[in-house]
C-alpha positions as CSV (number, residue, x, y, z in Angstrom):
1,X,-21.4,7.8,-5.0
2,X,-17.8,9.0,-5.6
3,X,-16.3,8.6,-9.0
4,X,-12.8,7.3,-9.2
5,X,-10.1,6.3,-11.7
6,X,-7.6,3.6,-11.0
7,X,-4.0,4.4,-11.7
8,X,-2.3,1.3,-13.0
9,X,-3.3,-1.9,-14.9
10,X,-1.4,-4.4,-12.8
11,X,-3.0,-7.3,-10.8
12,X,-3.6,-5.0,-7.8
13,X,-5.5,-2.7,-10.1
14,X,-7.7,-5.5,-11.1
15,X,-8.2,-6.7,-7.5
16,X,-9.1,-3.1,-6.4
17,X,-11.6,-2.8,-9.2
18,X,-13.4,-6.0,-8.2
19,X,-13.5,-5.1,-4.5
20,X,-14.6,-1.5,-4.9
21,X,-17.2,-2.5,-7.4
22,X,-18.6,-5.5,-5.5
23,X,-18.7,-3.5,-2.2
24,X,-20.4,-0.6,-4.1
25,X,-18.1,1.9,-2.4
26,X,-17.5,4.0,-5.5
27,X,-18.0,4.1,-9.2
28,X,-14.8,3.1,-11.1
29,X,-14.9,5.0,-14.4
30,X,-11.6,4.0,-16.1
31,X,-8.0,2.9,-15.7
32,X,-5.0,5.1,-16.5
33,X,-1.4,4.1,-17.0
34,X,1.8,5.9,-18.0
35,X,2.0,5.9,-21.8
36,X,5.2,3.8,-21.9
37,X,3.4,1.0,-20.0
38,X,0.1,1.2,-22.0
39,X,-0.4,-2.2,-23.7
40,X,-4.1,-2.3,-24.4
41,X,-7.1,0.1,-24.6
42,X,-9.6,-1.8,-22.4
43,X,-9.5,-3.8,-19.2
44,X,-12.4,-5.5,-17.3
45,X,-14.8,-3.7,-19.6
46,X,-13.5,-0.2,-18.9
47,X,-11.3,2.0,-21.0
48,X,-7.6,2.4,-20.4
49,X,-6.2,5.9,-21.0
50,X,-2.7,7.4,-20.9
51,X,-2.0,9.0,-17.5
52,X,-0.6,12.0,-19.2
53,X,-4.1,12.9,-20.3
54,X,-5.7,12.2,-17.0
55,X,-6.4,15.8,-15.9
56,X,-7.9,16.7,-19.3
57,X,-10.2,13.7,-19.3
58,X,-11.0,13.5,-15.6
59,X,-11.1,16.9,-13.8
60,X,-9.9,16.6,-10.2
61,X,-13.0,18.5,-9.1
62,X,-15.1,15.5,-10.1
63,X,-12.8,12.4,-9.8
64,X,-10.5,10.9,-7.2
65,X,-7.5,8.7,-8.0
66,X,-7.0,5.2,-6.6
67,X,-3.4,4.1,-6.7
68,X,-2.7,0.5,-7.4
69,X,1.1,0.7,-7.0
70,X,2.6,-1.6,-4.4
71,X,6.0,-2.4,-3.0
72,X,8.3,-1.7,-6.0
73,X,11.5,0.3,-5.2
74,X,10.7,0.2,-1.4
75,X,7.3,1.7,-2.1
76,X,8.8,4.8,-3.6
77,X,7.0,4.4,-6.9
78,X,3.7,4.6,-5.0
79,X,4.9,7.6,-3.1
80,X,6.0,9.3,-6.3
81,X,2.6,8.8,-8.0
82,X,0.8,10.0,-4.9
83,X,2.6,13.4,-4.9
84,X,2.3,13.7,-8.7
85,X,-1.5,13.3,-8.5
86,X,-1.7,15.7,-5.5
87,X,0.2,18.3,-7.5
88,X,-2.5,18.0,-10.2
89,X,-5.2,18.7,-7.6
90,X,-6.5,15.2,-7.0
91,X,-7.7,13.6,-3.8
92,X,-6.2,10.2,-3.5
93,X,-8.9,7.7,-2.9
94,X,-8.8,5.7,0.4
95,X,-10.2,2.2,0.0
96,X,-11.1,0.5,3.3
97,X,-12.9,-2.8,2.7
98,X,-16.2,-3.2,4.4
99,X,-14.9,-6.6,5.3
100,X,-12.0,-5.3,7.3
101,X,-12.4,-4.8,11.0
102,X,-11.2,-1.2,11.6
103,X,-11.5,0.4,15.1
104,X,-9.6,3.6,14.4
105,X,-10.4,6.7,12.3
106,X,-6.8,7.8,12.3
107,X,-6.0,6.7,8.7
108,X,-4.5,9.2,6.4
109,X,-5.3,9.8,2.7
110,X,-4.7,7.2,-0.1
111,X,-4.5,4.0,1.9
112,X,-5.7,0.6,0.6
113,X,-6.9,-1.7,3.3
114,X,-8.0,-5.2,2.1
115,X,-10.6,-7.6,3.5
116,X,-10.0,-9.6,6.6
117,X,-7.5,-7.2,8.1
118,X,-8.0,-6.1,11.8
119,X,-6.9,-2.6,12.9
120,X,-7.4,-2.1,16.6
121,X,-8.1,1.1,18.6
122,X,-5.5,3.9,18.9
123,X,-3.7,2.8,15.8
124,X,-2.4,5.5,13.4
125,X,-1.8,4.7,9.7
126,X,0.2,7.2,7.6
127,X,-0.7,8.3,4.1
128,X,-0.5,6.0,1.1
129,X,-0.1,2.7,2.9
130,X,-1.0,-0.6,1.3
131,X,-2.3,-3.2,3.7
132,X,-3.2,-6.5,2.2
133,X,-5.7,-9.2,3.4
134,X,-5.6,-10.9,6.7
135,X,-3.2,-8.6,8.6
136,X,-3.4,-7.7,12.3
137,X,-2.3,-4.3,13.5
138,X,-2.7,-4.2,17.3
139,X,-3.5,-1.3,19.6
140,X,-1.3,1.9,19.8
141,X,0.7,0.9,16.7
142,X,1.9,3.7,14.4
143,X,2.5,2.8,10.8
144,X,4.5,5.4,8.8
145,X,3.5,6.7,5.4
146,X,3.9,4.5,2.3
147,X,4.4,1.2,4.0
148,X,3.5,-2.0,2.1
149,X,2.1,-4.8,4.4
150,X,1.7,-8.1,2.7
151,X,-1.1,-10.7,3.5
152,X,-1.1,-12.2,7.0
153,X,1.5,-9.8,8.6
154,X,1.0,-9.2,12.3
155,X,2.0,-6.2,14.4
156,X,1.7,-6.6,18.2
157,X,0.8,-3.6,20.3
158,X,2.7,-0.3,20.4
159,X,4.9,-1.0,17.3
160,X,6.3,2.0,15.4
161,X,7.4,1.9,11.8
162,X,9.0,4.6,9.7
163,X,8.1,5.4,6.2
164,X,8.5,3.3,3.0
165,X,8.9,0.0,4.9
166,X,8.1,-3.4,3.3
167,X,6.6,-6.2,5.5
168,X,6.4,-9.6,3.8
169,X,3.6,-12.1,4.2
170,X,3.1,-13.7,7.6
171,X,5.8,-11.7,9.2
172,X,5.5,-10.7,12.8
173,X,6.7,-7.6,14.7
174,X,6.5,-8.0,18.5
175,X,5.4,-5.5,21.1
176,X,7.0,-2.0,21.2
177,X,9.5,-2.5,18.5
178,X,10.6,0.6,16.5
179,X,11.6,0.4,12.9
180,X,13.2,3.3,11.1
181,X,12.6,4.2,7.5
182,X,13.1,1.9,4.5
183,X,13.2,-1.4,6.4
184,X,12.7,-4.7,4.5
185,X,11.1,-7.5,6.5
186,X,10.9,-10.7,4.4
187,X,8.0,-13.1,4.5
188,X,7.7,-15.4,7.5
189,X,10.3,-13.5,9.6
190,X,10.0,-12.2,13.2
191,X,11.2,-8.9,14.4
192,X,11.8,-8.7,18.1
193,X,14.1,-5.7,18.4
194,X,14.4,-2.1,17.1
195,X,15.8,-1.7,13.6
196,X,17.8,1.1,12.1
197,X,17.1,2.6,8.7
198,X,17.4,0.4,5.6
199,X,17.8,-2.8,7.6
200,X,16.8,-6.0,5.8
201,X,15.6,-9.0,7.9
202,X,15.7,-12.4,6.1
203,X,13.8,-15.7,6.5
204,X,15.2,-18.9,8.0
205,X,16.9,-17.7,11.3
206,X,15.5,-14.2,10.8
207,X,19.1,-12.8,10.8
208,X,20.1,-9.3,9.8
209,X,21.3,-9.3,6.2
210,X,24.7,-8.2,5.1
211,X,23.1,-6.0,2.4
212,X,20.8,-3.1,2.7
213,X,17.0,-3.1,2.2
214,X,17.2,-1.7,-1.3
215,X,19.5,-4.5,-2.5
216,X,17.4,-7.2,-0.9
217,X,14.3,-5.8,-2.5
218,X,15.9,-5.9,-5.9
219,X,17.1,-9.4,-5.5
220,X,14.0,-11.0,-4.1
221,X,11.6,-9.5,-6.6
222,X,13.7,-9.5,-9.7
223,X,11.9,-10.9,-12.7
């Protein structure tokens, strides 16, 4: 059984630990987090270490890294940690739930695919994508690297997305639409045409926002 460490101590890290453990897909040995975010020494019965000591404590020849980072900063935080870990020699763990319905093998390294999601034949998923529960990705769709897809999102056939896109819960992208890099699709919206880079689509009438995707991300998820 593969040995992994989970990078992060957020809610997604906790969810990943539970799913990976219950499905017996790998042995989770510890959590790591950047030292400036480390608030406790233990979580869910496992130790929490500073990420700066990760290579010393967990040699990349023996351990893989599972990334818990999600949509922040148009998924660029997740992308940054992906390449940092690769530079240290780690394989990025790919979690595909046994309770997802996956009919393609064309899924690149470091993706997290949650239960209840259906991925149909001839779909291609880029590296580092985060696909939450209950999504549908129909045939011949191509998802770019480092996309975040929230629960219940639906992609009809032959959709193409660029990299670092955010798809909110229960959104819908209709057949053959092409989305460029860094698009922000808010929850419950419908995309029925091609979108240029950094376009933000809002709820209600699903109109194109007057602000770019980065500004909308900051406003909608500001705490």
